[in-house]
Backbone bond lengths (Angstrom), bond angles and torsions (degrees), N, CA, C in turn:
res aa  C-N    CA-C-N  psi(-1)  N-CA   C-N-CA  omega(-1)  CA-C   N-CA-C  phi
1 R - - - 1.463 - - 1.522 111.81 -
2 V 1.309 117.04 -23.40 1.463 121.04 -177.08 1.527 112.07 -79.03
3 A 1.325 116.97 -32.52 1.464 121.73 -170.03 1.527 114.92 -49.52
4 P 1.343 120.18 -48.68 1.472 118.66 -177.34 1.531 113.83 -64.07
5 R 1.318 117.27 -21.69 1.474 120.44 -177.52 1.528 113.52 -111.10
6 Y 1.323 116.18 8.96 1.461 121.21 -174.23 1.529 112.35 -57.95
7 D 1.311 116.82 -47.83 1.465 120.47 -177.71 1.525 111.50 -67.98
8 L 1.320 116.68 -37.33 1.467 120.17 175.80 1.530 110.18 -62.78
9 M 1.331 116.76 -42.47 1.473 120.00 177.94 1.523 111.02 -61.32
10 N 1.335 117.20 -41.17 1.462 120.21 177.03 1.524 111.07 -62.00
11 D 1.334 116.23 -41.59 1.467 120.01 177.59 1.528 110.85 -59.95
12 L 1.312 115.94 -46.87 1.465 119.69 -178.01 1.522 112.29 -67.10
13 M 1.334 116.46 -43.39 1.469 119.81 -176.87 1.526 112.93 -70.67
14 S 1.333 116.86 -31.12 1.466 119.16 -176.74 1.524 112.69 -106.11
15 G 1.317 117.33 0.73 1.459 119.36 -175.92 1.522 112.06 64.59
16 G 1.336 116.62 27.75 1.457 121.57 -178.85 1.520 114.37 84.44
17 M 1.317 116.81 -5.70 1.473 120.81 -177.75 1.519 112.59 -64.71
18 H 1.331 118.53 -25.16 1.468 119.96 -178.34 1.521 111.23 -60.09
19 R 1.310 117.24 -28.74 1.466 120.22 178.46 1.531 110.47 -67.29
20 I 1.301 116.89 -40.42 1.472 121.29 177.26 1.523 110.02 -66.94
21 W 1.335 116.99 -42.83 1.467 120.76 178.46 1.524 110.77 -59.75
22 K 1.320 116.61 -41.93 1.469 120.46 179.81 1.525 110.75 -66.63
23 D 1.317 117.28 -42.35 1.470 120.64 176.68 1.525 110.49 -60.81
24 D 1.331 116.67 -44.30 1.469 120.87 179.09 1.524 111.47 -62.95
25 F 1.335 116.76 -41.87 1.459 121.09 179.14 1.525 110.90 -59.77
26 V 1.333 116.79 -47.85 1.463 120.69 -178.30 1.528 110.33 -66.98
27 A 1.314 117.68 -35.25 1.469 120.29 176.68 1.527 110.36 -63.12
28 L 1.328 117.08 -40.24 1.469 120.66 177.42 1.528 111.48 -69.11
29 L 1.307 117.11 -35.49 1.467 122.28 -179.95 1.533 111.22 -66.42
30 K 1.316 116.77 -35.87 1.470 123.58 -179.66 1.527 112.45 52.60
31 P 1.325 117.71 57.54 1.466 119.36 -179.39 1.525 111.38 -63.22
32 Q 1.328 115.51 142.65 1.459 122.43 -178.21 1.531 109.57 -116.05
33 P 1.338 117.03 154.18 1.462 120.66 -178.25 1.529 114.92 -56.78
34 H 1.308 119.17 -28.50 1.471 121.06 -177.86 1.535 112.71 -85.93
35 E 1.315 118.16 -1.52 1.459 121.78 -176.21 1.528 112.09 -94.21
36 H 1.336 113.76 154.83 1.462 121.16 172.25 1.522 106.00 -120.41
37 V 1.317 116.76 122.15 1.464 122.53 -173.56 1.526 109.61 -112.69
38 L 1.336 115.70 136.19 1.459 121.83 173.79 1.517 108.31 -100.00
39 D 1.323 116.18 119.59 1.467 122.08 175.66 1.521 106.51 -99.05
40 L 1.318 116.10 93.58 1.457 122.27 -176.38 1.520 109.74 -80.89
41 A 1.333 116.50 133.89 1.466 123.03 -172.43 1.530 108.55 59.68
42 G 1.340 114.78 42.29 1.458 122.23 -173.94 1.503 115.93 -74.28
43 G 1.322 117.36 -8.83 1.458 120.75 173.64 1.506 114.66 51.97
44 T 1.316 115.70 -123.73 1.468 121.32 -174.42 1.526 113.09 -84.35
45 G 1.326 117.90 2.88 1.454 121.35 171.34 1.512 117.70 91.65
46 D 1.323 118.94 6.18 1.476 120.50 -176.81 1.530 112.97 -51.32
47 I 1.302 117.17 -49.71 1.471 120.26 -178.80 1.523 110.02 -71.54
48 A 1.323 116.82 -40.56 1.465 120.65 179.68 1.523 111.62 -58.75
49 F 1.319 117.05 -40.34 1.465 120.08 179.54 1.528 110.50 -62.36
50 R 1.299 116.87 -41.46 1.464 120.77 179.61 1.525 110.81 -64.23
51 I 1.330 115.97 -40.25 1.462 120.78 179.21 1.527 110.01 -67.58
52 A 1.323 117.34 -44.83 1.464 121.73 -179.16 1.529 111.38 -61.77
53 K 1.311 117.26 -36.63 1.468 120.34 179.41 1.522 111.68 -64.81
54 R 1.326 117.22 -19.06 1.467 121.16 176.68 1.522 111.49 -91.33
55 G 1.329 116.91 3.02 1.457 120.95 172.62 1.514 116.54 102.55
56 A 1.313 119.23 -11.62 1.462 120.68 -179.75 1.527 110.23 -75.58
57 R 1.311 116.11 152.10 1.465 121.43 172.75 1.525 106.77 -82.93
58 V 1.329 117.24 140.36 1.462 120.85 -174.11 1.524 110.62 -131.07
59 T 1.327 114.34 135.16 1.456 121.71 168.90 1.519 107.30 -111.89
60 V 1.313 116.25 123.62 1.466 122.32 177.67 1.521 107.30 -99.34
61 A 1.330 116.95 120.62 1.461 121.48 177.92 1.524 108.66 -116.84
62 D 1.326 115.39 135.84 1.461 119.82 178.55 1.522 108.35 -154.41
63 I 1.316 116.38 148.33 1.461 121.89 179.34 1.526 111.96 -77.47
64 N 1.327 117.02 -17.41 1.462 121.97 -173.28 1.533 110.51 -99.98
65 P 1.333 117.56 109.65 1.467 119.92 -179.17 1.526 113.33 -61.69
66 G 1.323 117.47 -31.25 1.463 120.56 178.18 1.517 112.15 -64.42
67 M 1.320 116.20 -41.16 1.468 120.21 178.12 1.530 110.15 -65.18
68 L 1.334 116.42 -42.24 1.460 120.08 179.00 1.527 111.46 -63.17
69 A 1.327 116.57 -38.57 1.470 120.18 179.00 1.527 110.62 -63.03
70 V 1.332 116.47 -42.38 1.470 120.15 177.33 1.524 109.46 -64.11
71 G 1.324 117.19 -42.20 1.462 120.89 178.98 1.513 112.31 -61.51
72 R 1.330 117.23 -44.50 1.472 120.97 178.26 1.535 110.71 -59.46
73 E 1.320 115.69 -45.47 1.465 120.84 -179.66 1.529 111.15 -62.32
74 R 1.318 116.05 -45.18 1.467 120.11 179.99 1.524 110.98 -64.99
75 A 1.341 117.66 -39.65 1.461 121.40 178.75 1.529 110.23 -61.65
76 A 1.323 116.49 -43.93 1.470 120.29 179.29 1.522 111.18 -61.65
77 K 1.321 116.82 -42.34 1.468 120.73 179.16 1.522 111.73 -64.13
78 K 1.339 116.42 -29.78 1.465 121.12 179.50 1.530 112.42 -87.91
79 G 1.326 116.53 -2.64 1.460 120.18 -178.79 1.518 113.11 74.71
80 L 1.316 117.36 21.90 1.466 122.23 179.05 1.535 107.85 -98.90
81 H 1.321 116.34 96.06 1.463 121.19 -172.52 1.518 113.65 -101.49
82 D 1.318 118.51 -6.82 1.462 121.03 -175.56 1.526 113.42 -95.07
83 L 1.316 118.13 5.63 1.463 120.51 177.93 1.527 109.29 -83.49
84 A 1.323 115.49 143.06 1.464 120.94 173.97 1.515 108.08 -105.70
85 F 1.331 117.46 134.15 1.464 122.77 178.25 1.527 107.84 -116.07
86 V 1.339 116.14 118.11 1.485 120.44 -178.64 1.504 110.33 -133.19
């Protein structure tokens, strides 16, 4: 039940700061096009999308099928078809 509202909850709880933290994390990670990155407990894919936009291949793994379903849907809407959700 949480999955569809997960990102909204993060926005409310962090005052939107989680988006900056995620951007900073990916900047520190410096993903490269030849790399394959595992986003463990990747949930709805926010970090994975940022990594994929830098050219790396990304596998999003999460224990919660609802979160993965939201992530798959969001990836499709963003035109990000090369992500794997497991």
